[in-house]
KEPASE-769498 format. One record per residue: y, x, z negated of N, C-alpha, C, O, CB in turn; residue number from 0. Coordinates in steps of 0.1 Angstrom, whole numbers. Glycine has a CB too. Example, Ala and Ser with C-alpha at 12.3 -4.5 7.8 and 13.67 -1.06 7.14 Angstrom:
<pts>
<pt n_Y="-57" n_X="132" n_Z="-78" ca_Y="-45" ca_X="123" ca_Z="-78" c_Y="-33" c_X="132" c_Z="-78" o_Y="-33" o_X="142" o_Z="-85" cb_Y="-45" cb_X="113" cb_Z="-90" num="0"/>
<pt n_Y="-22" n_X="128" n_Z="-71" ca_Y="-11" ca_X="137" ca_Z="-71" c_Y="0" c_X="129" c_Z="-79" o_Y="11" o_X="134" o_Z="-80" cb_Y="-6" cb_X="141" cb_Z="-57" num="1"/>
</pts>
This chain:
<pts>
<pt n_Y="-541" n_X="-138" n_Z="18" ca_Y="-532" ca_X="-132" ca_Z="8" c_Y="-528" c_X="-118" c_Z="12" o_Y="-517" o_X="-113" o_Z="8" cb_Y="-537" cb_X="-133" cb_Z="-6" num="0"/>
<pt n_Y="-536" n_X="-111" n_Z="19" ca_Y="-533" ca_X="-97" ca_Z="23" c_Y="-522" c_X="-97" c_Z="33" o_Y="-516" o_X="-86" o_Z="35" cb_Y="-545" cb_X="-90" cb_Z="28" num="1"/>
<pt n_Y="-519" n_X="-108" n_Z="40" ca_Y="-508" ca_X="-108" ca_Z="49" c_Y="-495" c_X="-107" c_Z="42" o_Y="-485" o_X="-102" o_Z="48" cb_Y="-509" cb_X="-121" cb_Z="57" num="2"/>
<pt n_Y="-494" n_X="-111" n_Z="30" ca_Y="-481" ca_X="-111" ca_Z="22" c_Y="-477" c_X="-96" c_Z="20" o_Y="-465" o_X="-93" o_Z="18" cb_Y="-483" cb_X="-118" cb_Z="9" num="3"/>
<pt n_Y="-487" n_X="-87" n_Z="20" ca_Y="-484" ca_X="-73" ca_Z="18" c_Y="-475" c_X="-68" c_Z="30" o_Y="-466" o_X="-59" o_Z="28" cb_Y="-497" cb_X="-64" cb_Z="17" num="4"/>
<pt n_Y="-477" n_X="-74" n_Z="42" ca_Y="-469" ca_X="-70" ca_Z="53" c_Y="-456" c_X="-79" c_Z="55" o_Y="-446" o_X="-74" o_Z="58" cb_Y="-477" cb_X="-71" cb_Z="66" num="5"/>
<pt n_Y="-457" n_X="-92" n_Z="52" ca_Y="-446" ca_X="-101" ca_Z="54" c_Y="-434" c_X="-99" c_Z="44" o_Y="-423" o_X="-100" o_Z="48" cb_Y="-451" cb_X="-115" cb_Z="53" num="6"/>
<pt n_Y="-437" n_X="-96" n_Z="32" ca_Y="-427" ca_X="-95" ca_Z="22" c_Y="-418" c_X="-83" c_Z="25" o_Y="-405" o_X="-84" o_Z="25" cb_Y="-432" cb_X="-93" cb_Z="8" num="7"/>
<pt n_Y="-423" n_X="-71" n_Z="28" ca_Y="-414" ca_X="-60" ca_Z="32" c_Y="-406" c_X="-62" c_Z="45" o_Y="-395" o_X="-58" o_Z="46" cb_Y="-422" cb_X="-47" cb_Z="33" num="8"/>
<pt n_Y="-413" n_X="-69" n_Z="55" ca_Y="-406" ca_X="-72" ca_Z="67" c_Y="-394" c_X="-82" c_Z="65" o_Y="-384" o_X="-80" o_Z="70" cb_Y="-416" cb_X="-78" cb_Z="77" num="9"/>
<pt n_Y="-397" n_X="-92" n_Z="56" ca_Y="-386" ca_X="-102" ca_Z="53" c_Y="-375" c_X="-95" c_Z="45" o_Y="-363" o_X="-98" o_Z="48" cb_Y="-392" cb_X="-113" cb_Z="45" num="10"/>
<pt n_Y="-378" n_X="-86" n_Z="36" ca_Y="-367" ca_X="-79" ca_Z="29" c_Y="-360" c_X="-70" c_Z="38" o_Y="-347" o_X="-68" o_Z="37" cb_Y="-374" cb_X="-70" cb_Z="17" num="11"/>
<pt n_Y="-366" n_X="-63" n_Z="47" ca_Y="-360" ca_X="-54" ca_Z="57" c_Y="-350" c_X="-62" c_Z="66" o_Y="-339" o_X="-58" o_Z="68" cb_Y="-370" cb_X="-47" cb_Z="65" num="12"/>
<pt n_Y="-355" n_X="-74" n_Z="71" ca_Y="-346" ca_X="-82" ca_Z="79" c_Y="-334" c_X="-88" c_Z="72" o_Y="-323" o_X="-89" o_Z="77" cb_Y="-354" cb_X="-93" cb_Z="86" num="13"/>
<pt n_Y="-336" n_X="-91" n_Z="59" ca_Y="-325" ca_X="-96" ca_Z="51" c_Y="-315" c_X="-85" c_Z="49" o_Y="-303" o_X="-88" o_Z="49" cb_Y="-331" cb_X="-101" cb_Z="38" num="14"/>
<pt n_Y="-319" n_X="-73" n_Z="45" ca_Y="-310" ca_X="-62" ca_Z="43" c_Y="-303" c_X="-58" c_Z="56" o_Y="-291" o_X="-54" o_Z="56" cb_Y="-318" cb_X="-50" cb_Z="38" num="15"/>
<pt n_Y="-310" n_X="-59" n_Z="67" ca_Y="-304" ca_X="-56" ca_Z="80" c_Y="-293" c_X="-67" c_Z="83" o_Y="-282" o_X="-63" o_Z="88" cb_Y="-315" cb_X="-57" cb_Z="92" num="16"/>
<pt n_Y="-295" n_X="-79" n_Z="81" ca_Y="-285" ca_X="-89" ca_Z="83" c_Y="-273" c_X="-88" c_Z="73" o_Y="-262" o_X="-89" o_Z="77" cb_Y="-291" cb_X="-103" cb_Z="81" num="17"/>
<pt n_Y="-276" n_X="-84" n_Z="61" ca_Y="-265" ca_X="-82" ca_Z="51" c_Y="-257" c_X="-70" c_Z="55" o_Y="-245" o_X="-70" o_Z="54" cb_Y="-271" cb_X="-80" cb_Z="37" num="18"/>
<pt n_Y="-264" n_X="-59" n_Z="60" ca_Y="-257" ca_X="-47" ca_Z="65" c_Y="-248" c_X="-51" c_Z="77" o_Y="-237" o_X="-46" o_Z="78" cb_Y="-266" cb_X="-37" cb_Z="69" num="19"/>
<pt n_Y="-253" n_X="-59" n_Z="86" ca_Y="-245" ca_X="-63" ca_Z="98" c_Y="-232" c_X="-71" c_Z="93" o_Y="-222" o_X="-70" o_Z="99" cb_Y="-253" cb_X="-71" cb_Z="108" num="20"/>
<pt n_Y="-234" n_X="-80" n_Z="83" ca_Y="-223" ca_X="-88" ca_Z="78" c_Y="-213" c_X="-79" c_Z="71" o_Y="-201" o_X="-81" o_Z="74" cb_Y="-228" cb_X="-98" cb_Z="68" num="21"/>
<pt n_Y="-217" n_X="-69" n_Z="63" ca_Y="-208" ca_X="-60" ca_Z="57" c_Y="-200" c_X="-52" c_Z="67" o_Y="-188" o_X="-49" o_Z="65" cb_Y="-215" cb_X="-51" cb_Z="46" num="22"/>
<pt n_Y="-207" n_X="-47" n_Z="77" ca_Y="-201" ca_X="-39" ca_Z="88" c_Y="-191" c_X="-47" c_Z="95" o_Y="-180" o_X="-42" o_Z="98" cb_Y="-212" cb_X="-34" cb_Z="98" num="23"/>
<pt n_Y="-193" n_X="-60" n_Z="98" ca_Y="-184" ca_X="-68" ca_Z="105" c_Y="-171" c_X="-71" c_Z="96" o_Y="-160" o_X="-72" o_Z="102" cb_Y="-190" cb_X="-82" cb_Z="109" num="24"/>
<pt n_Y="-173" n_X="-72" n_Z="83" ca_Y="-161" ca_X="-74" ca_Z="75" c_Y="-153" c_X="-61" c_Z="74" o_Y="-141" o_X="-62" o_Z="75" cb_Y="-166" cb_X="-78" cb_Z="60" num="25"/>
<pt n_Y="-160" n_X="-50" n_Z="73" ca_Y="-152" ca_X="-37" ca_Z="72" c_Y="-145" c_X="-33" c_Z="86" o_Y="-135" o_X="-26" o_Z="85" cb_Y="-161" cb_X="-26" cb_Z="68" num="26"/>
<pt n_Y="-151" n_X="-38" n_Z="97" ca_Y="-145" ca_X="-35" ca_Z="110" c_Y="-134" c_X="-44" c_Z="113" o_Y="-127" o_X="-43" o_Z="124" cb_Y="-155" cb_X="-34" cb_Z="120" num="27"/>
<pt n_Y="-131" n_X="-55" n_Z="105" ca_Y="-120" ca_X="-64" ca_Z="108" c_Y="-123" c_X="-76" c_Z="117" o_Y="-114" o_X="-81" o_Z="122" cb_Y="-109" cb_X="-56" cb_Z="114" num="28"/>
<pt n_Y="-135" n_X="-80" n_Z="118" ca_Y="-139" ca_X="-91" ca_Z="126" c_Y="-133" c_X="-104" c_Z="121" o_Y="-130" o_X="-113" o_Z="129" cb_Y="-154" cb_X="-92" cb_Z="127" num="29"/>
<pt n_Y="-131" n_X="-105" n_Z="108" ca_Y="-126" ca_X="-118" ca_Z="102" c_Y="-112" c_X="-117" c_Z="97" o_Y="-108" o_X="-125" o_Z="89" cb_Y="-135" cb_X="-122" cb_Z="91" num="30"/>
<pt n_Y="-104" n_X="-108" n_Z="102" ca_Y="-90" ca_X="-106" ca_Z="98" c_Y="-81" c_X="-117" c_Z="102" o_Y="-72" o_X="-122" o_Z="95" cb_Y="-85" cb_X="-93" cb_Z="102" num="31"/>
<pt n_Y="-82" n_X="-121" n_Z="115" ca_Y="-72" ca_X="-130" ca_Z="121" c_Y="-79" c_X="-143" c_Z="126" o_Y="-81" o_X="-144" o_Z="138" cb_Y="-64" cb_X="-123" cb_Z="133" num="32"/>
<pt n_Y="-82" n_X="-151" n_Z="116" ca_Y="-89" ca_X="-164" ca_Z="120" c_Y="-79" c_X="-174" c_Z="126" o_Y="-83" o_X="-182" o_Z="135" cb_Y="-96" cb_X="-170" cb_Z="108" num="33"/>
<pt n_Y="-67" n_X="-174" n_Z="122" ca_Y="-57" ca_X="-184" ca_Z="127" c_Y="-53" c_X="-180" c_Z="142" o_Y="-51" o_X="-189" o_Z="150" cb_Y="-45" cb_X="-184" cb_Z="118" num="34"/>
<pt n_Y="-52" n_X="-167" n_Z="145" ca_Y="-48" ca_X="-163" ca_Z="158" c_Y="-57" c_X="-168" c_Z="169" o_Y="-53" o_X="-172" o_Z="179" cb_Y="-47" cb_X="-148" cb_Z="158" num="35"/>
<pt n_Y="-70" n_X="-166" n_Z="166" ca_Y="-80" ca_X="-171" ca_Z="176" c_Y="-80" c_X="-186" c_Z="178" o_Y="-82" o_X="-191" o_Z="189" cb_Y="-94" cb_X="-166" cb_Z="172" num="36"/>
<pt n_Y="-78" n_X="-193" n_Z="167" ca_Y="-77" ca_X="-208" ca_Z="168" c_Y="-65" c_X="-212" c_Z="176" o_Y="-66" o_X="-222" o_Z="183" cb_Y="-77" cb_X="-214" cb_Z="154" num="37"/>
<pt n_Y="-54" n_X="-205" n_Z="174" ca_Y="-42" ca_X="-209" ca_Z="181" c_Y="-41" c_X="-204" c_Z="196" o_Y="-35" o_X="-210" o_Z="204" cb_Y="-29" cb_X="-204" cb_Z="174" num="38"/>
<pt n_Y="-48" n_X="-193" n_Z="198" ca_Y="-48" ca_X="-187" ca_Z="212" c_Y="-55" c_X="-196" c_Z="222" o_Y="-51" o_X="-196" o_Z="234" cb_Y="-55" cb_X="-173" cb_Z="211" num="39"/>
<pt n_Y="-64" n_X="-204" n_Z="218" ca_Y="-71" ca_X="-212" ca_Z="227" c_Y="-62" c_X="-224" c_Z="232" o_Y="-65" o_X="-230" o_Z="242" cb_Y="-84" cb_X="-218" cb_Z="221" num="40"/>
<pt n_Y="-52" n_X="-227" n_Z="224" ca_Y="-43" ca_X="-238" ca_Z="227" c_Y="-32" c_X="-234" c_Z="237" o_Y="-25" o_X="-243" o_Z="242" cb_Y="-38" cb_X="-244" cb_Z="215" num="41"/>
<pt n_Y="-30" n_X="-221" n_Z="238" ca_Y="-19" ca_X="-216" ca_Z="247" c_Y="-22" c_X="-219" c_Z="261" o_Y="-34" o_X="-217" o_Z="266" cb_Y="-16" cb_X="-201" cb_Z="245" num="42"/>
<pt n_Y="-12" n_X="-223" n_Z="269" ca_Y="-14" ca_X="-226" ca_Z="283" c_Y="-10" c_X="-213" c_Z="291" o_Y="2" o_X="-210" o_Z="291" cb_Y="-6" cb_X="-238" cb_Z="288" num="43"/>
<pt n_Y="-19" n_X="-207" n_Z="298" ca_Y="-16" ca_X="-195" ca_Z="306" c_Y="-13" c_X="-199" c_Z="320" o_Y="-22" o_X="-200" o_Z="328" cb_Y="-27" cb_X="-185" cb_Z="305" num="44"/>
<pt n_Y="0" n_X="-202" n_Z="323" ca_Y="4" ca_X="-206" ca_Z="337" c_Y="9" c_X="-194" c_Z="345" o_Y="12" o_X="-195" o_Z="356" cb_Y="15" cb_X="-216" cb_Z="336" num="45"/>
<pt n_Y="8" n_X="-182" n_Z="339" ca_Y="13" ca_X="-170" ca_Z="346" c_Y="4" c_X="-167" c_Z="359" o_Y="9" o_X="-162" o_Z="368" cb_Y="13" cb_X="-158" cb_Z="337" num="46"/>
<pt n_Y="-8" n_X="-171" n_Z="359" ca_Y="-17" ca_X="-169" ca_Z="370" c_Y="-15" c_X="-178" c_Z="381" o_Y="-18" o_X="-175" o_Z="393" cb_Y="-32" cb_X="-170" cb_Z="365" num="47"/>
<pt n_Y="-9" n_X="-190" n_Z="379" ca_Y="-7" ca_X="-200" ca_Z="389" c_Y="7" c_X="-200" c_Z="396" o_Y="10" o_X="-209" o_Z="404" cb_Y="-9" cb_X="-213" cb_Z="383" num="48"/>
<pt n_Y="15" n_X="-190" n_Z="393" ca_Y="29" ca_X="-189" ca_Z="399" c_Y="28" c_X="-185" c_Z="413" o_Y="20" o_X="-177" o_Z="417" cb_Y="37" cb_X="-179" cb_Z="391" num="49"/>
<pt n_Y="36" n_X="-192" n_Z="422" ca_Y="36" ca_X="-189" ca_Z="436" c_Y="48" c_X="-182" c_Z="440" o_Y="50" o_X="-179" o_Z="452" cb_Y="35" cb_X="-202" cb_Z="444" num="50"/>
</pts>
């Protein structure tokens, strides 16, 4: 049971670290253009193959 004294603060710290990373990614605009990335993969880039 004395192991819980160490594990609970470590788990809380890791949870807060993950939450902080998620909030940072939202504030930096990582999730602003979800449609653009989905459509960009469908574009055919033939500019590199021109002779």
